[in-house]
N, CA, C and O atoms as CSV, one atom per row, in Angstrom:
chain,resi,resn,atom,element,x,y,z
A,1,MET,N,N,171.711,7.399,-129.942
A,1,MET,CA,C,171.243,7.548,-131.295
A,1,MET,C,C,170.038,6.634,-131.507
A,1,MET,O,O,170.004,5.500,-131.028
A,2,ILE,N,N,169.057,7.153,-132.233
A,2,ILE,CA,C,167.828,6.426,-132.540
A,2,ILE,C,C,167.789,6.163,-134.050
A,2,ILE,O,O,168.125,7.028,-134.858
A,3,ILE,N,N,167.371,4.950,-134.403
A,3,ILE,CA,C,167.172,4.592,-135.805
A,3,ILE,C,C,165.679,4.377,-136.004
A,3,ILE,O,O,165.057,3.549,-135.339
A,4,TYR,N,N,165.128,5.133,-136.926
A,4,TYR,CA,C,163.725,4.995,-137.313
A,4,TYR,C,C,163.721,4.127,-138.560
A,4,TYR,O,O,164.155,4.566,-139.625
A,5,ASN,N,N,163.236,2.906,-138.436
A,5,ASN,CA,C,163.270,1.924,-139.513
A,5,ASN,C,C,161.876,1.773,-140.124
A,5,ASN,O,O,160.905,1.484,-139.425
A,6,VAL,N,N,161.798,1.972,-141.437
A,6,VAL,CA,C,160.533,1.778,-142.151
A,6,VAL,C,C,160.733,0.628,-143.128
A,6,VAL,O,O,161.518,0.732,-144.070
A,7,THR,N,N,160.018,-0.468,-142.898
A,7,THR,CA,C,160.098,-1.646,-143.763
A,7,THR,C,C,158.874,-1.639,-144.659
A,7,THR,O,O,157.743,-1.526,-144.187
A,8,THR,N,N,159.112,-1.760,-145.957
A,8,THR,CA,C,158.031,-1.655,-146.934
A,8,THR,C,C,158.090,-2.801,-147.929
A,8,THR,O,O,159.146,-3.108,-148.480
A,9,ASN,N,N,156.940,-3.429,-148.151
A,9,ASN,CA,C,156.812,-4.397,-149.236
A,9,ASN,C,C,156.086,-3.679,-150.362
A,9,ASN,O,O,155.011,-3.112,-150.163
A,10,ILE,N,N,156.689,-3.711,-151.555
A,10,ILE,CA,C,156.119,-2.990,-152.694
A,10,ILE,C,C,155.782,-3.969,-153.812
A,10,ILE,O,O,156.596,-4.821,-154.168
A,11,HIS,N,N,154.593,-3.844,-154.355
A,11,HIS,CA,C,154.106,-4.720,-155.418
A,11,HIS,C,C,154.900,-4.492,-156.708
A,11,HIS,O,O,155.315,-3.371,-157.002
A,12,GLU,N,N,155.101,-5.558,-157.465
A,12,GLU,CA,C,155.877,-5.488,-158.711
A,12,GLU,C,C,155.326,-4.455,-159.691
A,12,GLU,O,O,156.088,-3.821,-160.420
A,13,SER,N,N,154.018,-4.286,-159.710
A,13,SER,CA,C,153.390,-3.392,-160.690
A,13,SER,C,C,153.750,-1.923,-160.503
A,13,SER,O,O,153.628,-1.136,-161.442
A,14,VAL,N,N,154.194,-1.540,-159.302
A,14,VAL,CA,C,154.570,-0.142,-159.051
A,14,VAL,C,C,156.010,-0.024,-158.545
A,14,VAL,O,O,156.438,1.050,-158.123
A,15,HIS,N,N,156.746,-1.121,-158.588
A,15,HIS,CA,C,158.095,-1.146,-158.015
A,15,HIS,C,C,158.994,-0.046,-158.565
A,15,HIS,O,O,159.588,0.707,-157.793
A,16,ASP,N,N,159.103,0.057,-159.870
A,16,ASP,CA,C,160.034,1.027,-160.453
A,16,ASP,C,C,159.627,2.458,-160.137
A,16,ASP,O,O,160.476,3.294,-159.829
A,17,GLN,N,N,158.332,2.745,-160.212
A,17,GLN,CA,C,157.819,4.082,-159.873
A,17,GLN,C,C,158.108,4.400,-158.402
A,17,GLN,O,O,158.539,5.506,-158.077
A,18,TRP,N,N,157.872,3.435,-157.525
A,18,TRP,CA,C,158.115,3.624,-156.094
A,18,TRP,C,C,159.591,3.873,-155.817
A,18,TRP,O,O,159.936,4.750,-155.025
A,19,MET,N,N,160.466,3.104,-156.467
A,19,MET,CA,C,161.901,3.245,-156.239
A,19,MET,C,C,162.384,4.642,-156.644
A,19,MET,O,O,163.167,5.259,-155.922
A,20,ILE,N,N,161.927,5.133,-157.777
A,20,ILE,CA,C,162.298,6.493,-158.205
A,20,ILE,C,C,161.794,7.516,-157.197
A,20,ILE,O,O,162.526,8.426,-156.810
A,21,TRP,N,N,160.539,7.367,-156.771
A,21,TRP,CA,C,159.954,8.285,-155.795
A,21,TRP,C,C,160.746,8.265,-154.490
A,21,TRP,O,O,161.053,9.316,-153.928
A,22,MET,N,N,161.074,7.067,-154.012
A,22,MET,CA,C,161.815,6.956,-152.753
A,22,MET,C,C,163.181,7.628,-152.841
A,22,MET,O,O,163.534,8.436,-151.982
A,23,GLN,N,N,163.944,7.300,-153.870
A,23,GLN,CA,C,165.332,7.757,-153.958
A,23,GLN,C,C,165.469,9.221,-154.356
A,23,GLN,O,O,166.425,9.885,-153.957
A,24,HIS,N,N,164.523,9.728,-155.139
A,24,HIS,CA,C,164.676,11.086,-155.660
A,24,HIS,C,C,163.739,12.110,-155.035
A,24,HIS,O,O,163.920,13.312,-155.227
A,25,LYS,N,N,162.739,11.647,-154.288
A,25,LYS,CA,C,161.806,12.592,-153.674
A,25,LYS,C,C,161.616,12.333,-152.180
A,25,LYS,O,O,161.922,13.190,-151.352
A,26,HIS,N,N,161.108,11.147,-151.844
A,26,HIS,CA,C,160.710,10.899,-150.457
A,26,HIS,C,C,161.878,10.961,-149.471
A,26,HIS,O,O,161.842,11.754,-148.530
A,27,ILE,N,N,162.898,10.148,-149.666
A,27,ILE,CA,C,164.019,10.146,-148.714
A,27,ILE,C,C,164.682,11.525,-148.640
A,27,ILE,O,O,164.945,11.997,-147.534
A,28,PRO,N,N,164.967,12.198,-149.775
A,28,PRO,CA,C,165.527,13.551,-149.652
A,28,PRO,C,C,164.630,14.516,-148.889
A,28,PRO,O,O,165.127,15.358,-148.141
A,29,GLU,N,N,163.312,14.408,-149.067
A,29,GLU,CA,C,162.406,15.298,-148.340
A,29,GLU,C,C,162.372,14.986,-146.846
A,29,GLU,O,O,162.302,15.904,-146.028
A,30,VAL,N,N,162.421,13.709,-146.481
A,30,VAL,CA,C,162.475,13.353,-145.060
A,30,VAL,C,C,163.765,13.918,-144.449
A,30,VAL,O,O,163.734,14.492,-143.360
A,31,LEU,N,N,164.878,13.759,-145.136
A,31,LEU,CA,C,166.146,14.304,-144.632
A,31,LEU,C,C,166.098,15.829,-144.553
A,31,LEU,O,O,166.703,16.418,-143.657
A,32,ALA,N,N,165.394,16.466,-145.471
A,32,ALA,CA,C,165.301,17.931,-145.495
A,32,ALA,C,C,164.522,18.495,-144.306
A,32,ALA,O,O,164.573,19.700,-144.061
A,33,THR,N,N,163.802,17.648,-143.563
A,33,THR,CA,C,163.127,18.140,-142.362
A,33,THR,C,C,164.140,18.583,-141.311
A,33,THR,O,O,163.799,19.321,-140.386
A,34,GLY,N,N,165.397,18.128,-141.457
A,34,GLY,CA,C,166.427,18.457,-140.479
A,34,GLY,C,C,166.384,17.595,-139.235
A,34,GLY,O,O,167.162,17.816,-138.308
A,35,LYS,N,N,165.501,16.627,-139.195
A,35,LYS,CA,C,165.356,15.798,-137.997
A,35,LYS,C,C,166.182,14.514,-138.052
A,35,LYS,O,O,166.293,13.800,-137.055
A,36,PHE,N,N,166.756,14.225,-139.207
A,36,PHE,CA,C,167.574,13.013,-139.375
A,36,PHE,C,C,168.932,13.394,-139.953
A,36,PHE,O,O,169.030,14.290,-140.791
A,37,SER,N,N,169.966,12.715,-139.503
A,37,SER,CA,C,171.318,13.016,-139.979
A,37,SER,C,C,171.726,12.165,-141.176
A,37,SER,O,O,172.635,12.534,-141.920
A,38,SER,N,N,171.055,11.021,-141.367
A,38,SER,CA,C,171.393,10.156,-142.492
A,38,SER,C,C,170.261,9.172,-142.733
A,38,SER,O,O,169.366,9.007,-141.905
A,39,ALA,N,N,170.325,8.521,-143.892
A,39,ALA,CA,C,169.362,7.470,-144.225
A,39,ALA,C,C,170.088,6.402,-145.008
A,39,ALA,O,O,171.024,6.686,-145.755
A,40,ARG,N,N,169.650,5.178,-144.831
A,40,ARG,CA,C,170.208,4.031,-145.546
A,40,ARG,C,C,169.038,3.200,-146.048
A,40,ARG,O,O,168.104,2.905,-145.303
A,41,MET,N,N,169.101,2.824,-147.336
A,41,MET,CA,C,168.054,1.988,-147.928
A,41,MET,C,C,168.673,0.644,-148.281
A,41,MET,O,O,169.703,0.579,-148.952
A,42,VAL,N,N,168.030,-0.433,-147.819
A,42,VAL,CA,C,168.523,-1.785,-148.093
A,42,VAL,C,C,167.358,-2.659,-148.554
A,42,VAL,O,O,166.202,-2.414,-148.209
A,43,ARG,N,N,167.685,-3.671,-149.331
A,43,ARG,CA,C,166.689,-4.650,-149.753
A,43,ARG,C,C,166.721,-5.807,-148.771
A,43,ARG,O,O,167.795,-6.276,-148.394
A,44,VAL,N,N,165.551,-6.269,-148.357
A,44,VAL,CA,C,165.431,-7.398,-147.451
A,44,VAL,C,C,165.527,-8.672,-148.292
A,44,VAL,O,O,164.778,-8.851,-149.253
A,45,LEU,N,N,166.449,-9.546,-147.922
A,45,LEU,CA,C,166.735,-10.735,-148.730
A,45,LEU,C,C,165.911,-11.942,-148.307
A,45,LEU,O,O,166.445,-12.953,-147.852
A,46,ILE,N,N,164.606,-11.812,-148.468
A,46,ILE,CA,C,163.705,-12.937,-148.203
A,46,ILE,C,C,162.683,-13.001,-149.327
A,46,ILE,O,O,162.379,-11.995,-149.967
A,47,GLU,N,N,162.161,-14.190,-149.554
A,47,GLU,CA,C,161.066,-14.365,-150.502
A,47,GLU,C,C,159.767,-14.166,-149.737
A,47,GLU,O,O,159.495,-14.875,-148.768
A,48,GLU,N,N,158.970,-13.207,-150.171
A,48,GLU,CA,C,157.692,-12.941,-149.519
A,48,GLU,C,C,156.614,-13.825,-150.108
A,48,GLU,O,O,156.496,-13.925,-151.329
A,49,GLU,N,N,155.825,-14.469,-149.260
A,49,GLU,CA,C,154.701,-15.274,-149.735
A,49,GLU,C,C,153.705,-14.429,-150.522
A,49,GLU,O,O,153.106,-14.901,-151.489
A,50,LEU,N,N,153.534,-13.177,-150.101
A,50,LEU,CA,C,152.579,-12.313,-150.766
A,50,LEU,C,C,153.145,-11.689,-152.026
A,50,LEU,O,O,152.440,-10.950,-152.714
A,51,GLY,N,N,154.414,-11.969,-152.350
A,51,GLY,CA,C,155.047,-11.401,-153.535
A,51,GLY,C,C,155.640,-10.043,-153.244
A,51,GLY,O,O,155.727,-9.617,-152.092
A,52,GLY,N,N,156.042,-9.374,-154.295
A,52,GLY,CA,C,156.641,-8.059,-154.145
A,52,GLY,C,C,158.068,-8.139,-153.641
A,52,GLY,O,O,158.620,-9.221,-153.445
A,53,THR,N,N,158.643,-6.981,-153.440
A,53,THR,CA,C,159.997,-6.854,-152.922
A,53,THR,C,C,159.938,-6.023,-151.653
A,53,THR,O,O,159.185,-5.053,-151.573
A,54,THR,N,N,160.734,-6.405,-150.660
A,54,THR,CA,C,160.721,-5.712,-149.379
A,54,THR,C,C,162.014,-4.926,-149.196
A,54,THR,O,O,163.105,-5.420,-149.480
A,55,TYR,N,N,161.870,-3.702,-148.718
A,55,TYR,CA,C,162.995,-2.807,-148.461
A,55,TYR,C,C,162.893,-2.274,-147.040
A,55,TYR,O,O,161.815,-2.222,-146.449
A,56,SER,N,N,164.040,-1.883,-146.512
A,56,SER,CA,C,164.101,-1.209,-145.223
A,56,SER,C,C,164.846,0.101,-145.418
A,56,SER,O,O,165.927,0.134,-146.004
A,57,VAL,N,N,164.256,1.175,-144.920
A,57,VAL,CA,C,164.943,2.467,-144.914
A,57,VAL,C,C,165.168,2.825,-143.458
A,57,VAL,O,O,164.229,2.864,-142.663
A,58,GLN,N,N,166.427,3.089,-143.116
A,58,GLN,CA,C,166.812,3.374,-141.739
A,58,GLN,C,C,167.283,4.822,-141.646
A,58,GLN,O,O,168.319,5.197,-142.196
A,59,TYR,N,N,166.502,5.613,-140.942
A,59,TYR,CA,C,166.805,7.029,-140.738
A,59,TYR,C,C,167.431,7.192,-139.351
A,59,TYR,O,O,166.903,6.675,-138.367
A,60,THR,N,N,168.537,7.899,-139.275
A,60,THR,CA,C,169.239,8.102,-138.013
A,60,THR,C,C,168.922,9.488,-137.460
A,60,THR,O,O,168.997,10.492,-138.168
A,61,THR,N,N,168.563,9.517,-136.162
A,61,THR,CA,C,168.291,10.788,-135.497
A,61,THR,C,C,168.963,10.803,-134.129
A,61,THR,O,O,169.410,9.767,-133.636
A,62,ASP,N,N,169.031,11.970,-133.530
A,62,ASP,CA,C,169.790,12.127,-132.288
A,62,ASP,C,C,169.048,11.675,-131.040
A,62,ASP,O,O,169.675,11.309,-130.045
A,63,SER,N,N,167.708,11.695,-131.079
A,63,SER,CA,C,166.978,11.384,-129.846
A,63,SER,C,C,165.543,10.971,-130.131
A,63,SER,O,O,165.011,11.201,-131.217
A,64,LYS,N,N,164.942,10.364,-129.139
A,64,LYS,CA,C,163.526,9.998,-129.199
A,64,LYS,C,C,162.669,11.260,-129.310
A,64,LYS,O,O,161.636,11.250,-129.980
A,65,GLU,N,N,163.085,12.326,-128.667
A,65,GLU,CA,C,162.344,13.586,-128.720
A,65,GLU,C,C,162.289,14.143,-130.146
A,65,GLU,O,O,161.248,14.625,-130.593
A,66,THR,N,N,163.411,14.071,-130.844
A,66,THR,CA,C,163.439,14.535,-132.235
A,66,THR,C,C,162.540,13.672,-133.100
A,66,THR,O,O,161.841,14.180,-133.976
A,67,LEU,N,N,162.555,12.370,-132.860
A,67,LEU,CA,C,161.688,11.469,-133.607
A,67,LEU,C,C,160.220,11.785,-133.334
A,67,LEU,O,O,159.402,11.758,-134.253
A,68,GLU,N,N,159.882,12.081,-132.090
A,68,GLU,CA,C,158.508,12.447,-131.744
A,68,GLU,C,C,158.089,13.729,-132.475
A,68,GLU,O,O,156.950,13.844,-132.927
A,69,LYS,N,N,159.010,14.687,-132.589
A,69,LYS,CA,C,158.711,15.917,-133.340
A,69,LYS,C,C,158.430,15.585,-134.801
A,69,LYS,O,O,157.531,16.165,-135.411
A,70,TYR,N,N,159.193,14.656,-135.359
A,70,TYR,CA,C,158.954,14.220,-136.741
A,70,TYR,C,C,157.551,13.625,-136.867
A,70,TYR,O,O,156.819,13.948,-137.803
A,71,TYR,N,N,157.176,12.756,-135.925
A,71,TYR,CA,C,155.843,12.146,-135.957
A,71,TYR,C,C,154.743,13.214,-135.951
A,71,TYR,O,O,153.759,13.097,-136.681
A,72,LEU,N,N,154.911,14.239,-135.137
A,72,LEU,CA,C,153.897,15.283,-135.007
A,72,LEU,C,C,153.873,16.250,-136.178
A,72,LEU,O,O,152.803,16.617,-136.662
A,73,GLU,N,N,155.051,16.666,-136.634
A,73,GLU,CA,C,155.147,17.758,-137.604
A,73,GLU,C,C,155.209,17.309,-139.061
A,73,GLU,O,O,154.767,18.044,-139.944
A,74,ASP,N,N,155.742,16.129,-139.333
A,74,ASP,CA,C,156.042,15.761,-140.717
A,74,ASP,C,C,155.430,14.447,-141.190
A,74,ASP,O,O,154.982,14.354,-142.333
A,75,ALA,N,N,155.405,13.448,-140.343
A,75,ALA,CA,C,155.022,12.098,-140.766
A,75,ALA,C,C,153.633,12.010,-141.399
A,75,ALA,O,O,153.487,11.311,-142.402
A,76,PRO,N,N,152.613,12.675,-140.873
A,76,PRO,CA,C,151.287,12.511,-141.479
A,76,PRO,C,C,151.254,12.862,-142.974
A,76,PRO,O,O,150.646,12.135,-143.759
A,77,ALA,N,N,151.886,13.940,-143.367
A,77,ALA,CA,C,151.878,14.332,-144.784
A,77,ALA,C,C,152.644,13.336,-145.638
A,77,ALA,O,O,152.224,13.021,-146.751
A,78,PHE,N,N,153.778,12.832,-145.123
A,78,PHE,CA,C,154.547,11.849,-145.882
A,78,PHE,C,C,153.766,10.547,-146.045
A,78,PHE,O,O,153.758,9.957,-147.126
A,79,ARG,N,N,153.123,10.108,-144.996
A,79,ARG,CA,C,152.344,8.864,-145.078
A,79,ARG,C,C,151.162,9.016,-146.022
A,79,ARG,O,O,150.840,8.101,-146.780
A,80,GLU,N,N,150.519,10.176,-145.971
A,80,GLU,CA,C,149.388,10.445,-146.859
A,80,GLU,C,C,149.822,10.419,-148.326
A,80,GLU,O,O,149.113,9.881,-149.176
A,81,GLU,N,N,150.984,10.999,-148.620
A,81,GLU,CA,C,151.469,11.007,-149.995
A,81,GLU,C,C,151.731,9.582,-150.491
A,81,GLU,O,O,151.337,9.231,-151.602
A,82,GLY,N,N,152.393,8.765,-149.674
A,82,GLY,CA,C,152.656,7.381,-150.065
A,82,GLY,C,C,151.377,6.614,-150.316
A,82,GLY,O,O,151.290,5.854,-151.280
A,83,LEU,N,N,150.388,6.801,-149.466
A,83,LEU,CA,C,149.095,6.131,-149.626
A,83,LEU,C,C,148.393,6.605,-150.896
A,83,LEU,O,O,147.818,5.804,-151.633
A,84,ARG,N,N,148.445,7.895,-151.140
A,84,ARG,CA,C,147.808,8.447,-152.343
A,84,ARG,C,C,148.455,7.906,-153.615
A,84,ARG,O,O,147.761,7.585,-154.579
A,85,LEU,N,N,149.782,7.806,-153.619
A,85,LEU,CA,C,150.498,7.360,-154.813
A,85,LEU,C,C,150.432,5.851,-155.041
A,85,LEU,O,O,150.328,5.400,-156.181
A,86,PHE,N,N,150.493,5.066,-153.957
A,86,PHE,CA,C,150.673,3.623,-154.114
A,86,PHE,C,C,149.581,2.775,-153.480
A,86,PHE,O,O,149.506,1.575,-153.747
A,87,GLY,N,N,148.735,3.366,-152.651
A,87,GLY,CA,C,147.587,2.674,-152.075
A,87,GLY,C,C,147.924,1.306,-151.514
A,87,GLY,O,O,148.872,1.155,-150.743
A,88,ASP,N,N,147.143,0.312,-151.907
A,88,ASP,CA,C,147.317,-1.035,-151.365
A,88,ASP,C,C,148.432,-1.815,-152.063
A,88,ASP,O,O,148.606,-3.006,-151.804
A,89,LYS,N,N,149.178,-1.163,-152.934
A,89,LYS,CA,C,150.339,-1.799,-153.582
A,89,LYS,C,C,151.582,-1.687,-152.688
A,89,LYS,O,O,152.645,-2.213,-153.016
A,90,MET,N,N,151.429,-1.001,-151.564
A,90,MET,CA,C,152.531,-0.760,-150.638
A,90,MET,C,C,152.069,-1.101,-149.226
A,90,MET,O,O,151.033,-0.616,-148.771
A,91,LEU,N,N,152.834,-1.931,-148.540
A,91,LEU,CA,C,152.533,-2.292,-147.164
A,91,LEU,C,C,153.760,-1.949,-146.328
A,91,LEU,O,O,154.844,-2.475,-146.579
A,92,ALA,N,N,153.603,-1.070,-145.336
A,92,ALA,CA,C,154.753,-0.610,-144.550
A,92,ALA,C,C,154.489,-0.783,-143.062
A,92,ALA,O,O,153.356,-0.681,-142.592
A,93,PHE,N,N,155.582,-1.051,-142.330
A,93,PHE,CA,C,155.516,-0.987,-140.871
A,93,PHE,C,C,156.787,-0.327,-140.365
A,93,PHE,O,O,157.822,-0.337,-141.032
A,94,ARG,N,N,156.688,0.238,-139.193
A,94,ARG,CA,C,157.763,1.059,-138.647
A,94,ARG,C,C,158.263,0.489,-137.330
A,94,ARG,O,O,157.499,-0.060,-136.537
A,95,THR,N,N,159.573,0.634,-137.118
A,95,THR,CA,C,160.214,0.158,-135.896
A,95,THR,C,C,161.174,1.234,-135.409
A,95,THR,O,O,161.868,1.860,-136.210
A,96,GLU,N,N,161.213,1.448,-134.109
A,96,GLU,CA,C,162.182,2.359,-133.503
A,96,GLU,C,C,163.274,1.527,-132.854
A,96,GLU,O,O,162.992,0.586,-132.113
A,97,LEU,N,N,164.519,1.878,-133.134
A,97,LEU,CA,C,165.666,1.156,-132.601
A,97,LEU,C,C,166.588,2.140,-131.879
A,97,LEU,O,O,166.746,3.283,-132.307
A,98,GLU,N,N,167.183,1.691,-130.799
A,98,GLU,CA,C,168.176,2.511,-130.099
A,98,GLU,C,C,169.537,1.854,-130.252
A,98,GLU,O,O,169.707,0.680,-129.924
A,99,LEU,N,N,170.508,2.611,-130.752
A,99,LEU,CA,C,171.867,2.086,-130.903
A,99,LEU,C,C,172.516,1.966,-129.527
A,99,LEU,O,O,172.583,2.940,-128.777
A,100,ILE,N,N,172.987,0.776,-129.204
A,100,ILE,CA,C,173.666,0.535,-127.943
A,100,ILE,C,C,175.176,0.710,-128.116
A,100,ILE,O,O,175.821,1.397,-127.325
A,101,SER,N,N,175.731,0.086,-129.154
A,101,SER,CA,C,177.170,0.251,-129.407
A,101,SER,C,C,177.508,-0.174,-130.826
A,101,SER,O,O,176.817,-0.994,-131.432
A,102,ASP,N,N,178.582,0.400,-131.336
A,102,ASP,CA,C,179.166,0.004,-132.622
A,102,ASP,C,C,180.437,-0.755,-132.339
A,102,ASP,O,O,181.104,-0.491,-131.339
A,103,TYR,N,N,180.787,-1.686,-133.193
A,103,TYR,CA,C,182.033,-2.433,-133.047
A,103,TYR,C,C,182.828,-2.370,-134.318
A,103,TYR,O,O,183.916,-2.941,-134.395
């Protein structure tokens, strides 16, 4: 299993708008691609020097190949929408994780 982790710092001035967009539009649309089986959104519990609030969204998929298909077929439009809506008020980075075991 692969976890596609997107960590985002969002500026206070657009926080509420971003949160509504994430929970009611963006995450459901990413899941609707059929490439992920679940998503989890968590708040990162650190104080950022640059301000804002940081969140992590973890999307679960079956394989690296499926994730690559997402990158090719879906990710550009999703990233463009986020940039158009929130511009420099949103800073995101992405990490790929492979689940080794659950306990």
